[in-house]
C-alpha positions as CSV (number, residue, x, y, z in Angstrom):
1,M,12.9,-0.3,6.8
2,R,13.5,3.4,6.4
3,A,13.6,6.0,9.6
4,D,10.1,7.1,8.7
5,G,8.9,3.8,9.3
6,G,8.3,3.1,5.5
7,K,9.5,0.0,3.7
8,R,12.3,0.0,1.2
9,R,11.4,-1.3,-2.0
10,G,11.4,-5.3,-1.8
11,E,11.5,-5.4,1.9
12,H,8.1,-6.9,1.8
13,L,8.9,-9.7,-1.0
14,E,11.9,-10.7,1.3
15,A,9.6,-11.4,4.3
16,T,6.9,-13.3,2.3
17,V,9.0,-15.2,-0.3
18,A,10.6,-18.3,1.1
19,R,14.5,-19.1,0.3
20,D,15.2,-22.2,-1.9
21,D,15.9,-24.5,1.1
22,E,12.8,-23.8,2.8
23,L,10.8,-24.5,-0.7
24,D,13.1,-27.7,-0.9
25,E,11.7,-28.8,2.8
26,L,8.2,-27.8,1.9
27,I,8.3,-29.8,-1.2
28,E,9.8,-32.8,0.4
29,E,6.8,-32.3,3.2
30,I,4.1,-32.4,0.5
31,I,5.2,-35.0,-1.8
32,I,6.8,-37.6,0.7
33,D,4.9,-40.5,-0.3
34,A,3.9,-39.3,-3.8
35,H,5.3,-41.2,-7.2
36,G,5.5,-39.9,-10.5
37,D,2.3,-37.9,-11.2
38,E,1.1,-38.3,-7.7
39,G,2.9,-35.1,-6.9
40,Y,0.3,-33.1,-8.5
41,W,-2.3,-34.5,-6.3
42,S,-0.1,-33.8,-3.1
43,F,0.2,-30.1,-4.1
44,L,-3.6,-30.0,-4.6
45,E,-4.3,-31.5,-1.2
46,A,-1.9,-29.1,0.4
47,F,-3.7,-26.2,-1.1
48,E,-6.9,-27.5,0.0
49,D,-5.8,-28.1,3.6
50,E,-3.6,-24.6,4.0
51,V,-5.7,-21.9,1.8
52,S,-9.0,-20.8,3.0
53,F,-10.9,-20.2,-0.3
54,P,-12.0,-17.6,-1.6
55,V,-8.7,-15.5,-1.7
56,A,-8.0,-12.4,-3.2
57,A,-5.6,-12.4,-6.1
58,S,-4.1,-10.5,-9.1
59,L,-4.7,-11.4,-12.7
60,V,-3.3,-9.2,-15.5
61,G,-3.6,-6.2,-13.2
62,M,-7.0,-6.7,-12.0
63,L,-8.4,-8.0,-8.6
64,V,-9.9,-11.4,-8.8
65,V,-11.6,-13.9,-6.1
66,V,-10.0,-17.3,-6.5
67,T,-12.4,-20.1,-5.4
68,A,-10.4,-23.2,-6.5
69,I,-6.8,-24.2,-7.7
70,D,-5.8,-25.9,-11.1
71,F,-2.1,-24.8,-10.7
72,D,-2.0,-22.2,-13.6
73,L,-1.8,-19.2,-11.2
74,T,0.6,-16.5,-10.0
75,T,1.4,-15.8,-6.5
76,G,-1.1,-13.3,-4.5
77,T,-0.7,-11.3,-1.4
78,D,-1.6,-14.2,1.1
79,P,1.7,-15.7,2.4
80,A,0.6,-19.2,2.6
81,V,-0.7,-18.9,-1.1
82,S,2.8,-17.5,-2.2
83,R,5.0,-20.1,-0.5
84,L,3.0,-23.0,-2.0
85,V,2.9,-21.5,-5.4
86,A,6.4,-21.0,-5.0
87,A,7.2,-24.5,-3.8
88,Y,4.8,-26.0,-6.8
89,R,6.6,-24.0,-9.2
90,R,10.1,-25.1,-8.2
91,W,8.9,-28.6,-8.0
92,L,7.9,-28.2,-11.8
93,G,11.3,-26.8,-12.6
94,I,9.9,-23.3,-13.6
95,T,11.4,-21.2,-11.0
């Protein structure tokens, strides 16, 4: 944080984006009993359990309201959503 109380560039992201080891723990927690493609359903259930829809997000620079998840998304401003999306993308191997 700067002396005037403002945040440095990237400081907010560091606070909301989970580290790789945290994501690995979250992935293990989510897919503990899943086999093969069941991991997809485990992540879907995690989103349904942890995220209160609708949730605000940004799509191509435009503000949108997400009412459901189909996993073709980017992280938004909600830390819970960002953490789950990051874990899902890491599980897929696309991070």
